[in-house]
FIKOLZA-1660 file (N, C-alpha, C; in steps of 0.1 Angstrom, whole numbers, plus 5000, padded with zeros to 4 digits):
% residues 73
   i   px   py   pz ch aa at
   1 0663 6698 1193  A  M  N
   1 0652 6705 1200  A  M CA
   1 0648 6718 1196  A  M  C
   2 0634 6721 1195  A  E  N
   2 0628 6732 1193  A  E CA
   2 0626 6743 1204  A  E  C
   3 0631 6754 1203  A  Q  N
   3 0632 6763 1214  A  Q CA
   3 0622 6772 1210  A  Q  C
   4 0610 6775 1219  A  E  N
   4 0599 6784 1216  A  E CA
   4 0601 6798 1221  A  E  C
   5 0601 6803 1209  A  Q  N
   5 0605 6820 1210  A  Q CA
   5 0592 6828 1213  A  Q  C
   6 0593 6837 1221  A  S  N
   6 0583 6846 1225  A  S CA
   6 0581 6854 1211  A  S  C
   7 0570 6859 1211  A  K  N
   7 0561 6865 1204  A  K CA
   7 0561 6880 1207  A  K  C
   8 0568 6887 1200  A  R  N
   8 0567 6903 1204  A  R CA
   8 0559 6910 1193  A  R  C
   9 0555 6919 1193  A  A  N
   9 0551 6931 1183  A  A CA
   9 0562 6937 1177  A  A  C
  10 0564 6937 1163  A  R  N
  10 0572 6946 1158  A  R CA
  10 0566 6959 1154  A  R  C
  11 0570 6969 1158  A  R  N
  11 0562 6982 1156  A  R CA
  11 0572 6989 1144  A  R  C
  12 0566 6998 1134  A  T  N
  12 0571 7007 1126  A  T CA
  12 0575 7019 1132  A  T  C
  13 0583 7024 1125  A  S  N
  13 0588 7038 1130  A  S CA
  13 0576 7047 1133  A  S  C
  14 0568 7047 1123  A  A  N
  14 0554 7054 1126  A  A CA
  14 0546 7051 1140  A  A  C
  15 0546 7039 1141  A  E  N
  15 0540 7032 1156  A  E CA
  15 0546 7039 1166  A  E  C
  16 0560 7039 1165  A  I  N
  16 0567 7041 1176  A  I CA
  16 0564 7058 1176  A  I  C
  17 0565 7064 1169  A  K  N
  17 0565 7080 1169  A  K CA
  17 0554 7081 1177  A  K  C
  18 0543 7074 1173  A  K  N
  18 0528 7078 1180  A  K CA
  18 0525 7075 1193  A  K  C
  19 0533 7065 1197  A  L  N
  19 0534 7060 1210  A  L CA
  19 0542 7069 1219  A  L  C
  20 0554 7074 1212  A  L  N
  20 0563 7083 1221  A  L CA
  20 0553 7099 1221  A  L  C
  21 0548 7100 1212  A  E  N
  21 0537 7114 1212  A  E CA
  21 0527 7107 1225  A  E  C
  22 0521 7100 1222  A  A  N
  22 0512 7097 1231  A  A CA
  22 0517 7094 1246  A  A  C
  23 0530 7091 1247  A  F  N
  23 0534 7090 1261  A  F CA
  23 0537 7105 1267  A  F  C
  24 0541 7113 1259  A  S  N
  24 0541 7129 1261  A  S CA
  24 0533 7136 1265  A  S  C
  25 0521 7132 1261  A  Q  N
  25 0507 7138 1263  A  Q CA
  25 0501 7132 1275  A  Q  C
  26 0504 7117 1279  A  S  N
  26 0497 7113 1289  A  S CA
  26 0500 7115 1303  A  S  C
  27 0512 7119 1307  A  G  N
  27 0516 7125 1320  A  G CA
  27 0519 7115 1329  A  G  C
  28 0518 7101 1323  A  M  N
  28 0521 7090 1330  A  M CA
  28 0536 7090 1332  A  M  C
  29 0541 7082 1341  A  C  N
  29 0554 7077 1342  A  C CA
  29 0555 7069 1333  A  C  C
  30 0569 7066 1329  A  A  N
  30 0573 7055 1317  A  A CA
  30 0569 7041 1322  A  A  C
  31 0572 7037 1336  A  K  N
  31 0569 7023 1338  A  K CA
  31 0555 7021 1337  A  K  C
  32 0547 7030 1340  A  D  N
  32 0532 7025 1339  A  D CA
  32 0527 7027 1325  A  D  C
  33 0532 7033 1316  A  F  N
  33 0530 7036 1302  A  F CA
  33 0531 7022 1295  A  F  C
  34 0545 7019 1299  A  C  N
  34 0551 7008 1293  A  C CA
  34 0541 6994 1296  A  C  C
  35 0540 6993 1307  A  M  N
  35 0529 6981 1314  A  M CA
  35 0515 6983 1304  A  M  C
  36 0510 6994 1304  A  L  N
  36 0497 6998 1296  A  L CA
  36 0497 6994 1282  A  L  C
  37 0509 6996 1275  A  H  N
  37 0512 6990 1262  A  H CA
  37 0519 6980 1257  A  H  C
  38 0522 6973 1266  A  S  N
  38 0531 6961 1269  A  S CA
  38 0545 6961 1258  A  S  C
  39 0552 6973 1264  A  I  N
  39 0566 6976 1260  A  I CA
  39 0575 6976 1269  A  I  C
  40 0587 6969 1268  A  S  N
  40 0596 6970 1278  A  S CA
  40 0603 6982 1281  A  S  C
  41 0603 6984 1289  A  E  N
  41 0612 6999 1296  A  E CA
  41 0626 7000 1289  A  E  C
  42 0630 6990 1285  A  A  N
  42 0643 6992 1279  A  A CA
  42 0643 6993 1265  A  A  C
  43 0632 6989 1257  A  G  N
  43 0630 6992 1247  A  G CA
  43 0624 7009 1242  A  G  C
  44 0616 7009 1254  A  F  N
  44 0609 7025 1251  A  F CA
  44 0621 7035 1253  A  F  C
  45 0629 7034 1261  A  Y  N
  45 0640 7043 1262  A  Y CA
  45 0648 7043 1251  A  Y  C
  46 0650 7031 1244  A  K  N
  46 0658 7030 1231  A  K CA
  46 0649 7037 1220  A  K  C
  47 0637 7036 1222  A  W  N
  47 0631 7042 1211  A  W CA
  47 0633 7058 1212  A  W  C
  48 0630 7064 1224  A  R  N
  48 0631 7076 1231  A  R CA
  48 0646 7081 1225  A  R  C
  49 0657 7076 1228  A  T  N
  49 0670 7080 1223  A  T CA
  49 0672 7082 1207  A  T  C
  50 0664 7070 1200  A  R  N
  50 0664 7070 1186  A  R CA
  50 0655 7079 1176  A  R  C
  51 0644 7085 1183  A  Y  N
  51 0634 7089 1176  A  Y CA
  51 0633 7107 1181  A  Y  C
  52 0635 7109 1195  A  V  N
  52 0629 7119 1202  A  V CA
  52 0644 7126 1200  A  V  C
  53 0654 7123 1205  A  N  N
  53 0667 7132 1204  A  N CA
  53 0674 7135 1195  A  N  C
  54 0670 7132 1184  A  K  N
  54 0675 7135 1172  A  K CA
  54 0676 7152 1168  A  K  C
  55 0687 7157 1163  A  P  N
  55 0688 7172 1159  A  P CA
  55 0678 7172 1144  A  P  C
  56 0673 7182 1144  A  T  N
  56 0663 7186 1134  A  T CA
  56 0672 7189 1121  A  T  C
  57 0680 7194 1120  A  S  N
  57 0691 7196 1109  A  S CA
  57 0707 7192 1112  A  S  C
  58 0711 7191 1100  A  K  N
  58 0726 7187 1097  A  K CA
  58 0734 7197 1103  A  K  C
  59 0731 7208 1101  A  E  N
  59 0743 7221 1105  A  E CA
  59 0742 7223 1118  A  E  C
  60 0732 7214 1127  A  N  N
  60 0735 7215 1140  A  N CA
  60 0747 7207 1148  A  N  C
  61 0751 7199 1139  A  N  N
  61 0762 7187 1142  A  N CA
  61 0775 7193 1139  A  N  C
  62 0778 7207 1135  A  F  N
  62 0788 7213 1133  A  F CA
  62 0792 7224 1144  A  F  C
  63 0809 7222 1149  A  V  N
  63 0813 7232 1157  A  V CA
  63 0822 7239 1150  A  V  C
  64 0820 7253 1150  A  L  N
  64 0830 7261 1145  A  L CA
  64 0843 7261 1151  A  L  C
  65 0856 7258 1146  A  L  N
  65 0869 7257 1153  A  L CA
  65 0877 7274 1148  A  L  C
  66 0885 7277 1157  A  H  N
  66 0891 7289 1154  A  H CA
  66 0905 7283 1155  A  H  C
  67 0916 7286 1145  A  E  N
  67 0927 7282 1142  A  E CA
  67 0935 7291 1155  A  E  C
  68 0944 7285 1163  A  A  N
  68 0952 7292 1172  A  A CA
  68 0963 7297 1164  A  A  C
  69 0966 7310 1170  A  S  N
  69 0978 7317 1162  A  S CA
  69 0990 7311 1167  A  S  C
  70 1000 7311 1159  A  E  N
  70 1013 7304 1162  A  E CA
  70 1020 7318 1171  A  E  C
  71 1027 7314 1185  A  A  N
  71 1033 7319 1190  A  A CA
  71 1047 7319 1183  A  A  C
  72 1051 7334 1184  A  K  N
  72 1068 7338 1175  A  K CA
  72 1077 7335 1190  A  K  C
  73 1089 7328 1186  A  V  N
  73 1101 7325 1195  A  V CA
  73 1108 7335 1191  A  V  C
% end
């Protein structure tokens, strides 16, 4: 038996970034923007997490820890 697969567009990271930029400038809600561009809302939010919320430099990922002083008994 052959199963029919739905054809969906695979987008490059450059295309995704352009779409996310267009969304931020559109003033539309995510649901309407996704319907207009034939994007699933789940995929859209995954893209936003992956491409928009990235820190700009690696040094932002580190937290300075201070060594606790030992209490003398």
